[in-house]
ROTOR-670116 format. One record per residue (C-alpha): residue number from 1; residue in one letter; x, y, z. Coordinates in nm, 2 decimals, padded with zeros to 4 digits. Layout:
BEGIN
{nr = NUM	rest = A	X = X	Y = Y	Z = Z}
...
// end
This chain:
BEGIN
{nr = 1	rest = M	X = 00.00	Y = 00.00	Z = 00.00}
{nr = 2	rest = P	X = 00.12	Y = 00.35	Z = -00.07}
{nr = 3	rest = T	X = 00.24	Y = 00.56	Z = 00.22}
{nr = 4	rest = S	X = 00.10	Y = 00.90	Z = 00.31}
{nr = 5	rest = I	X = 00.42	Y = 01.06	Z = 00.16}
{nr = 6	rest = H	X = 00.33	Y = 00.91	Z = -00.18}
{nr = 7	rest = D	X = -00.04	Y = 01.00	Z = -00.16}
{nr = 8	rest = I	X = -00.01	Y = 01.35	Z = -00.02}
{nr = 9	rest = F	X = 00.27	Y = 01.45	Z = -00.26}
{nr = 10	rest = T	X = 00.06	Y = 01.33	Z = -00.56}
{nr = 11	rest = E	X = -00.25	Y = 01.50	Z = -00.43}
{nr = 12	rest = Q	X = -00.08	Y = 01.84	Z = -00.38}
{nr = 13	rest = L	X = 00.06	Y = 01.81	Z = -00.74}
{nr = 14	rest = V	X = -00.28	Y = 01.75	Z = -00.89}
{nr = 15	rest = E	X = -00.44	Y = 02.03	Z = -00.69}
{nr = 16	rest = E	X = -00.18	Y = 02.27	Z = -00.81}
{nr = 17	rest = I	X = -00.23	Y = 02.17	Z = -01.17}
{nr = 18	rest = K	X = -00.60	Y = 02.21	Z = -01.14}
{nr = 19	rest = S	X = -00.56	Y = 02.55	Z = -00.97}
{nr = 20	rest = Q	X = -00.33	Y = 02.68	Z = -01.24}
{nr = 21	rest = L	X = -00.57	Y = 02.56	Z = -01.52}
{nr = 22	rest = K	X = -00.85	Y = 02.76	Z = -01.36}
{nr = 23	rest = R	X = -00.63	Y = 03.07	Z = -01.38}
{nr = 24	rest = V	X = -00.52	Y = 03.04	Z = -01.74}
{nr = 25	rest = P	X = -00.61	Y = 03.37	Z = -01.92}
{nr = 26	rest = C	X = -00.84	Y = 03.27	Z = -02.21}
{nr = 27	rest = E	X = -00.89	Y = 03.51	Z = -02.50}
{nr = 28	rest = N	X = -01.01	Y = 03.22	Z = -02.71}
{nr = 29	rest = E	X = -01.36	Y = 03.08	Z = -02.64}
{nr = 30	rest = G	X = -01.24	Y = 02.74	Z = -02.76}
{nr = 31	rest = T	X = -00.96	Y = 02.73	Z = -02.51}
{nr = 32	rest = T	X = -01.21	Y = 02.82	Z = -02.23}
{nr = 33	rest = A	X = -01.44	Y = 02.54	Z = -02.34}
{nr = 34	rest = I	X = -01.15	Y = 02.29	Z = -02.33}
{nr = 35	rest = L	X = -01.02	Y = 02.39	Z = -01.99}
{nr = 36	rest = N	X = -01.37	Y = 02.38	Z = -01.84}
{nr = 37	rest = K	X = -01.39	Y = 02.01	Z = -01.94}
{nr = 38	rest = I	X = -01.07	Y = 01.90	Z = -01.77}
{nr = 39	rest = W	X = -01.10	Y = 01.71	Z = -01.45}
{nr = 40	rest = S	X = -00.92	Y = 01.47	Z = -01.23}
{nr = 41	rest = E	X = -00.99	Y = 01.10	Z = -01.26}
{nr = 42	rest = S	X = -00.77	Y = 01.02	Z = -00.96}
{nr = 43	rest = T	X = -00.66	Y = 00.65	Z = -00.96}
{nr = 44	rest = S	X = -00.93	Y = 00.52	Z = -01.19}
{nr = 45	rest = D	X = -00.83	Y = 00.22	Z = -01.39}
{nr = 46	rest = V	X = -00.71	Y = 00.29	Z = -01.75}
{nr = 47	rest = Y	X = -00.81	Y = 00.02	Z = -01.99}
{nr = 48	rest = L	X = -00.55	Y = -00.01	Z = -02.26}
{nr = 49	rest = Y	X = -00.76	Y = -00.11	Z = -02.56}
{nr = 50	rest = G	X = -00.47	Y = -00.05	Z = -02.80}
{nr = 51	rest = H	X = -00.29	Y = -00.36	Z = -02.67}
{nr = 52	rest = G	X = -00.57	Y = -00.59	Z = -02.79}
{nr = 53	rest = S	X = -00.76	Y = -00.84	Z = -02.58}
{nr = 54	rest = I	X = -00.69	Y = -01.18	Z = -02.45}
{nr = 55	rest = E	X = -01.00	Y = -01.40	Z = -02.43}
{nr = 56	rest = G	X = -01.21	Y = -01.08	Z = -02.44}
{nr = 57	rest = R	X = -01.01	Y = -00.91	Z = -02.16}
{nr = 58	rest = F	X = -00.81	Y = -00.59	Z = -02.20}
{nr = 59	rest = P	X = -00.51	Y = -00.50	Z = -01.99}
{nr = 60	rest = K	X = -00.54	Y = -00.21	Z = -01.75}
{nr = 61	rest = R	X = -00.32	Y = 00.01	Z = -01.53}
{nr = 62	rest = S	X = -00.41	Y = 00.20	Z = -01.22}
{nr = 63	rest = P	X = -00.22	Y = 00.53	Z = -01.22}
{nr = 64	rest = D	X = -00.14	Y = 00.73	Z = -00.90}
{nr = 65	rest = A	X = -00.33	Y = 01.02	Z = -01.06}
{nr = 66	rest = S	X = -00.47	Y = 01.12	Z = -01.40}
{nr = 67	rest = L	X = -00.64	Y = 01.41	Z = -01.56}
{nr = 68	rest = A	X = -00.88	Y = 01.38	Z = -01.85}
{nr = 69	rest = H	X = -01.09	Y = 01.58	Z = -02.09}
{nr = 70	rest = A	X = -01.46	Y = 01.50	Z = -02.04}
{nr = 71	rest = D	X = -01.50	Y = 01.38	Z = -02.40}
{nr = 72	rest = S	X = -01.19	Y = 01.17	Z = -02.42}
{nr = 73	rest = Q	X = -01.15	Y = 00.80	Z = -02.42}
{nr = 74	rest = Y	X = -00.83	Y = 00.81	Z = -02.22}
{nr = 75	rest = P	X = -00.68	Y = 01.05	Z = -01.97}
{nr = 76	rest = S	X = -00.45	Y = 01.30	Z = -02.13}
{nr = 77	rest = L	X = -00.21	Y = 01.32	Z = -01.84}
{nr = 78	rest = V	X = -00.10	Y = 01.03	Z = -01.61}
{nr = 79	rest = I	X = 00.11	Y = 01.05	Z = -01.30}
{nr = 80	rest = E	X = 00.31	Y = 00.76	Z = -01.15}
{nr = 81	rest = T	X = 00.51	Y = 00.78	Z = -00.84}
{nr = 82	rest = S	X = 00.78	Y = 00.53	Z = -00.74}
{nr = 83	rest = Y	X = 00.95	Y = 00.52	Z = -00.41}
{nr = 84	rest = S	X = 01.19	Y = 00.29	Z = -00.22}
{nr = 85	rest = K	X = 00.92	Y = 00.06	Z = -00.07}
{nr = 86	rest = R	X = 00.73	Y = 00.04	Z = -00.40}
{nr = 87	rest = Q	X = 00.97	Y = 00.05	Z = -00.69}
{nr = 88	rest = K	X = 00.81	Y = 00.08	Z = -01.03}
{nr = 89	rest = N	X = 00.96	Y = 00.05	Z = -01.38}
{nr = 90	rest = L	X = 00.84	Y = 00.39	Z = -01.48}
{nr = 91	rest = A	X = 00.98	Y = 00.37	Z = -01.83}
{nr = 92	rest = Q	X = 00.78	Y = 00.04	Z = -01.89}
{nr = 93	rest = L	X = 00.47	Y = 00.19	Z = -01.74}
{nr = 94	rest = A	X = 00.50	Y = 00.49	Z = -01.97}
{nr = 95	rest = N	X = 00.53	Y = 00.27	Z = -02.27}
{nr = 96	rest = D	X = 00.23	Y = 00.06	Z = -02.16}
{nr = 97	rest = Y	X = 00.02	Y = 00.38	Z = -02.14}
{nr = 98	rest = I	X = 00.13	Y = 00.53	Z = -02.47}
{nr = 99	rest = C	X = 00.12	Y = 00.22	Z = -02.68}
{nr = 100	rest = G	X = -00.19	Y = 00.08	Z = -02.51}
{nr = 101	rest = S	X = -00.38	Y = 00.41	Z = -02.58}
{nr = 102	rest = D	X = -00.26	Y = 00.43	Z = -02.94}
{nr = 103	rest = G	X = -00.08	Y = 00.75	Z = -02.84}
{nr = 104	rest = N	X = -00.39	Y = 00.92	Z = -02.70}
{nr = 105	rest = I	X = -00.23	Y = 00.97	Z = -02.36}
{nr = 106	rest = A	X = -00.03	Y = 01.28	Z = -02.42}
{nr = 107	rest = V	X = 00.21	Y = 01.29	Z = -02.13}
{nr = 108	rest = I	X = 00.33	Y = 01.06	Z = -01.84}
{nr = 109	rest = L	X = 00.49	Y = 01.22	Z = -01.54}
{nr = 110	rest = G	X = 00.71	Y = 00.98	Z = -01.34}
{nr = 111	rest = F	X = 00.83	Y = 01.07	Z = -01.00}
{nr = 112	rest = D	X = 01.10	Y = 00.88	Z = -00.81}
{nr = 113	rest = I	X = 01.14	Y = 00.95	Z = -00.44}
{nr = 114	rest = E	X = 01.42	Y = 00.79	Z = -00.24}
{nr = 115	rest = Y	X = 01.31	Y = 00.87	Z = 00.11}
{nr = 116	rest = D	X = 01.40	Y = 00.53	Z = 00.27}
{nr = 117	rest = S	X = 01.75	Y = 00.49	Z = 00.13}
{nr = 118	rest = G	X = 01.93	Y = 00.75	Z = 00.33}
{nr = 119	rest = S	X = 01.90	Y = 01.00	Z = 00.04}
{nr = 120	rest = K	X = 01.65	Y = 01.27	Z = -00.01}
{nr = 121	rest = R	X = 01.70	Y = 01.28	Z = -00.38}
{nr = 122	rest = A	X = 01.38	Y = 01.30	Z = -00.58}
{nr = 123	rest = T	X = 01.35	Y = 01.31	Z = -00.96}
{nr = 124	rest = V	X = 01.09	Y = 01.37	Z = -01.24}
{nr = 125	rest = S	X = 01.08	Y = 01.20	Z = -01.58}
{nr = 126	rest = I	X = 00.85	Y = 01.29	Z = -01.87}
{nr = 127	rest = W	X = 00.74	Y = 01.07	Z = -02.16}
{nr = 128	rest = R	X = 00.53	Y = 01.16	Z = -02.47}
{nr = 129	rest = P	X = 00.41	Y = 00.97	Z = -02.77}
{nr = 130	rest = Q	X = 00.59	Y = 01.02	Z = -03.10}
{nr = 131	rest = I	X = 00.51	Y = 00.89	Z = -03.45}
{nr = 132	rest = A	X = 00.83	Y = 00.84	Z = -03.65}
{nr = 133	rest = P	X = 00.92	Y = 00.67	Z = -03.98}
{nr = 134	rest = D	X = 00.97	Y = 00.30	Z = -03.96}
{nr = 135	rest = L	X = 01.33	Y = 00.24	Z = -04.05}
{nr = 136	rest = E	X = 01.26	Y = -00.13	Z = -04.13}
{nr = 137	rest = E	X = 00.97	Y = -00.07	Z = -04.37}
{nr = 138	rest = E	X = 00.96	Y = 00.21	Z = -04.63}
{nr = 139	rest = G	X = 00.65	Y = 00.43	Z = -04.61}
{nr = 140	rest = A	X = 00.55	Y = 00.29	Z = -04.28}
{nr = 141	rest = F	X = 00.54	Y = 00.46	Z = -03.94}
{nr = 142	rest = V	X = 00.58	Y = 00.35	Z = -03.58}
{nr = 143	rest = L	X = 00.44	Y = 00.48	Z = -03.25}
{nr = 144	rest = E	X = 00.72	Y = 00.53	Z = -03.00}
{nr = 145	rest = T	X = 00.75	Y = 00.63	Z = -02.64}
{nr = 146	rest = L	X = 00.98	Y = 00.93	Z = -02.63}
{nr = 147	rest = N	X = 01.16	Y = 01.00	Z = -02.30}
{nr = 148	rest = V	X = 01.18	Y = 01.38	Z = -02.32}
{nr = 149	rest = Q	X = 01.32	Y = 01.42	Z = -01.97}
{nr = 150	rest = E	X = 01.49	Y = 01.14	Z = -01.78}
{nr = 151	rest = A	X = 01.52	Y = 01.14	Z = -01.40}
{nr = 152	rest = D	X = 01.58	Y = 01.51	Z = -01.36}
{nr = 153	rest = P	X = 01.64	Y = 01.59	Z = -00.99}
{nr = 154	rest = F	X = 01.41	Y = 01.85	Z = -00.83}
{nr = 155	rest = R	X = 01.56	Y = 01.77	Z = -00.49}
{nr = 156	rest = I	X = 01.92	Y = 01.66	Z = -00.44}
{nr = 157	rest = D	X = 02.06	Y = 01.40	Z = -00.19}
{nr = 158	rest = D	X = 02.08	Y = 01.64	Z = 00.11}
{nr = 159	rest = G	X = 01.72	Y = 01.76	Z = 00.06}
{nr = 160	rest = T	X = 01.81	Y = 02.09	Z = -00.11}
{nr = 161	rest = P	X = 01.55	Y = 02.19	Z = -00.37}
{nr = 162	rest = V	X = 01.69	Y = 02.25	Z = -00.72}
{nr = 163	rest = Q	X = 01.64	Y = 02.61	Z = -00.82}
{nr = 164	rest = G	X = 01.58	Y = 02.77	Z = -01.16}
{nr = 165	rest = R	X = 01.40	Y = 02.48	Z = -01.32}
{nr = 166	rest = S	X = 01.04	Y = 02.39	Z = -01.36}
{nr = 167	rest = L	X = 00.79	Y = 02.14	Z = -01.48}
{nr = 168	rest = Q	X = 00.60	Y = 02.28	Z = -01.78}
{nr = 169	rest = L	X = 00.28	Y = 02.15	Z = -01.94}
{nr = 170	rest = Q	X = 00.11	Y = 02.28	Z = -02.25}
{nr = 171	rest = L	X = -00.25	Y = 02.30	Z = -02.36}
{nr = 172	rest = S	X = -00.22	Y = 01.99	Z = -02.58}
{nr = 173	rest = D	X = -00.12	Y = 01.79	Z = -02.27}
{nr = 174	rest = F	X = -00.48	Y = 01.81	Z = -02.14}
{nr = 175	rest = A	X = -00.70	Y = 01.73	Z = -02.44}
{nr = 176	rest = P	X = -00.71	Y = 01.49	Z = -02.74}
{nr = 177	rest = S	X = -00.59	Y = 01.64	Z = -03.07}
{nr = 178	rest = R	X = -00.94	Y = 01.60	Z = -03.21}
{nr = 179	rest = C	X = -01.07	Y = 01.84	Z = -02.94}
{nr = 180	rest = L	X = -00.81	Y = 02.10	Z = -03.04}
{nr = 181	rest = T	X = -00.89	Y = 02.14	Z = -03.41}
{nr = 182	rest = N	X = -01.02	Y = 02.49	Z = -03.37}
{nr = 183	rest = I	X = -00.71	Y = 02.60	Z = -03.17}
{nr = 184	rest = S	X = -00.40	Y = 02.72	Z = -03.34}
{nr = 185	rest = P	X = -00.08	Y = 02.51	Z = -03.32}
{nr = 186	rest = E	X = 00.09	Y = 02.80	Z = -03.14}
{nr = 187	rest = L	X = -00.18	Y = 02.81	Z = -02.87}
{nr = 188	rest = Q	X = -00.18	Y = 02.43	Z = -02.84}
{nr = 189	rest = R	X = 00.19	Y = 02.44	Z = -02.76}
{nr = 190	rest = S	X = 00.15	Y = 02.73	Z = -02.51}
{nr = 191	rest = T	X = 00.24	Y = 02.67	Z = -02.15}
{nr = 192	rest = V	X = -00.07	Y = 02.66	Z = -01.93}
{nr = 193	rest = V	X = 00.09	Y = 02.50	Z = -01.62}
{nr = 194	rest = E	X = 00.43	Y = 02.57	Z = -01.47}
{nr = 195	rest = I	X = 00.54	Y = 02.42	Z = -01.14}
{nr = 196	rest = S	X = 00.89	Y = 02.51	Z = -01.01}
{nr = 197	rest = Y	X = 01.11	Y = 02.25	Z = -00.87}
{nr = 198	rest = E	X = 01.11	Y = 02.44	Z = -00.55}
{nr = 199	rest = Q	X = 00.73	Y = 02.39	Z = -00.54}
{nr = 200	rest = L	X = 00.77	Y = 02.02	Z = -00.60}
{nr = 201	rest = S	X = 01.02	Y = 02.00	Z = -00.32}
{nr = 202	rest = S	X = 00.78	Y = 02.19	Z = -00.10}
{nr = 203	rest = F	X = 00.50	Y = 01.94	Z = -00.18}
{nr = 204	rest = L	X = 00.73	Y = 01.65	Z = -00.09}
{nr = 205	rest = H	X = 00.85	Y = 01.82	Z = 00.23}
{nr = 206	rest = T	X = 00.49	Y = 01.87	Z = 00.34}
{nr = 207	rest = A	X = 00.41	Y = 01.51	Z = 00.26}
{nr = 208	rest = E	X = 00.71	Y = 01.39	Z = 00.46}
{nr = 209	rest = T	X = 00.62	Y = 01.61	Z = 00.76}
{nr = 210	rest = R	X = 00.26	Y = 01.48	Z = 00.77}
{nr = 211	rest = H	X = 00.39	Y = 01.12	Z = 00.74}
{nr = 212	rest = W	X = 00.63	Y = 01.18	Z = 01.03}
{nr = 213	rest = I	X = 00.35	Y = 01.33	Z = 01.25}
{nr = 214	rest = K	X = 00.14	Y = 01.03	Z = 01.21}
{nr = 215	rest = R	X = 00.41	Y = 00.76	Z = 01.24}
{nr = 216	rest = M	X = 00.55	Y = 00.93	Z = 01.56}
{nr = 217	rest = Q	X = 00.20	Y = 00.98	Z = 01.70}
{nr = 218	rest = R	X = 00.26	Y = 01.36	Z = 01.73}
{nr = 219	rest = G	X = -00.07	Y = 01.46	Z = 01.58}
{nr = 220	rest = V	X = -00.35	Y = 01.64	Z = 01.76}
{nr = 221	rest = Q	X = -00.61	Y = 01.41	Z = 01.89}
{nr = 222	rest = A	X = -00.88	Y = 01.39	Z = 02.16}
{nr = 223	rest = T	X = -00.82	Y = 01.17	Z = 02.46}
{nr = 224	rest = L	X = -01.07	Y = 00.95	Z = 02.64}
{nr = 225	rest = P	X = -01.17	Y = 01.05	Z = 02.99}
{nr = 226	rest = P	X = -01.01	Y = 00.87	Z = 03.29}
{nr = 227	rest = N	X = -01.15	Y = 00.53	Z = 03.37}
{nr = 228	rest = C	X = -01.33	Y = 00.51	Z = 03.03}
{nr = 229	rest = K	X = -01.35	Y = 00.16	Z = 02.90}
{nr = 230	rest = K	X = -01.40	Y = 00.05	Z = 02.54}
{nr = 231	rest = R	X = -01.69	Y = -00.17	Z = 02.45}
{nr = 232	rest = E	X = -01.54	Y = -00.37	Z = 02.15}
{nr = 233	rest = R	X = -01.79	Y = -00.53	Z = 01.92}
{nr = 234	rest = E	X = -01.79	Y = -00.91	Z = 01.97}
{nr = 235	rest = N	X = -01.73	Y = -01.13	Z = 01.68}
{nr = 236	rest = T	X = -02.06	Y = -01.30	Z = 01.61}
{nr = 237	rest = P	X = -02.06	Y = -01.66	Z = 01.47}
{nr = 238	rest = P	X = -02.15	Y = -01.68	Z = 01.10}
{nr = 239	rest = E	X = -02.51	Y = -01.77	Z = 01.02}
{nr = 240	rest = I	X = -02.55	Y = -02.14	Z = 00.95}
{nr = 241	rest = L	X = -02.71	Y = -02.19	Z = 00.62}
{nr = 242	rest = S	X = -02.90	Y = -02.49	Z = 00.50}
{nr = 243	rest = P	X = -02.74	Y = -02.67	Z = 00.21}
{nr = 244	rest = R	X = -03.03	Y = -02.56	Z = -00.01}
{nr = 245	rest = R	X = -03.01	Y = -02.19	Z = 00.08}
{nr = 246	rest = E	X = -02.63	Y = -02.20	Z = 00.04}
{nr = 247	rest = A	X = -02.65	Y = -02.35	Z = -00.30}
{nr = 248	rest = K	X = -02.89	Y = -02.07	Z = -00.41}
{nr = 249	rest = I	X = -02.66	Y = -01.80	Z = -00.28}
{nr = 250	rest = I	X = -02.36	Y = -01.96	Z = -00.46}
{nr = 251	rest = K	X = -02.55	Y = -01.98	Z = -00.78}
{nr = 252	rest = R	X = -02.66	Y = -01.61	Z = -00.75}
{nr = 253	rest = E	X = -02.31	Y = -01.49	Z = -00.68}
{nr = 254	rest = T	X = -02.17	Y = -01.69	Z = -00.97}
{nr = 255	rest = E	X = -02.43	Y = -01.54	Z = -01.21}
{nr = 256	rest = N	X = -02.35	Y = -01.19	Z = -01.08}
{nr = 257	rest = T	X = -01.98	Y = -01.24	Z = -01.12}
{nr = 258	rest = A	X = -02.02	Y = -01.37	Z = -01.47}
{nr = 259	rest = K	X = -02.23	Y = -01.06	Z = -01.56}
{nr = 260	rest = A	X = -01.98	Y = -00.82	Z = -01.41}
{nr = 261	rest = E	X = -01.69	Y = -00.98	Z = -01.60}
{nr = 262	rest = V	X = -01.88	Y = -00.93	Z = -01.92}
{nr = 263	rest = E	X = -01.95	Y = -00.56	Z = -01.84}
{nr = 264	rest = D	X = -01.61	Y = -00.48	Z = -01.69}
{nr = 265	rest = P	X = -01.36	Y = -00.77	Z = -01.73}
{nr = 266	rest = P	X = -01.09	Y = -00.79	Z = -01.47}
{nr = 267	rest = W	X = -00.72	Y = -00.79	Z = -01.56}
{nr = 268	rest = S	X = -00.41	Y = -00.85	Z = -01.35}
{nr = 269	rest = D	X = -00.13	Y = -00.61	Z = -01.40}
// end
């Protein structure tokens, strides 16, 4: 399970992105309409239909956060965070998202936090889709996962924030290209979100502080009055079912499971 460092850092990042999107000056009505349809889809499963199915089941991934345009099939932006107790192959995940969405996921942000290894180093990587000529077949093209920024530190080993650098996201990172047809290419490439590395470090410091407060039991809490006992709920024995009733329940559960798998088939990562 993720620690509070992981969750709080990611949540602060998403809130800052959403906050900046609301403050984007919009002279173009089309831009306003697009920004008004962008929302967080949190950790919702992303079904990767571009990978094809196996026995009718499509692979899926569960990001740490994602943002999507209301009309899009896939989230446009995905966030994955790796840390010492839950190492992830961020590059492989990025490739899964991009190829599995047929390039519809515009950007993957991968954060690597080393808070349990004696180092306070933290990095950000960025991947985007790229369609390039296929060098093996004339006239053909290939969808690639382009690592445009690899493990760039926003906090160094001793915990010092990196200054003078920032994470920048453009309008096209938040909506499918088909939703941007009335927006000029220059405006599509315009920066709508910019988060300094100092801000990223501040988010991480806040998350670490909150984690420490809880782990060390330093948080504010009410105390029970003296001589107050706790009435714990007793475990009640399970209801004994007749064989006939049990068979009916099993049959109903099996039918419901089969129906659910048809509507939303499971997949193990």
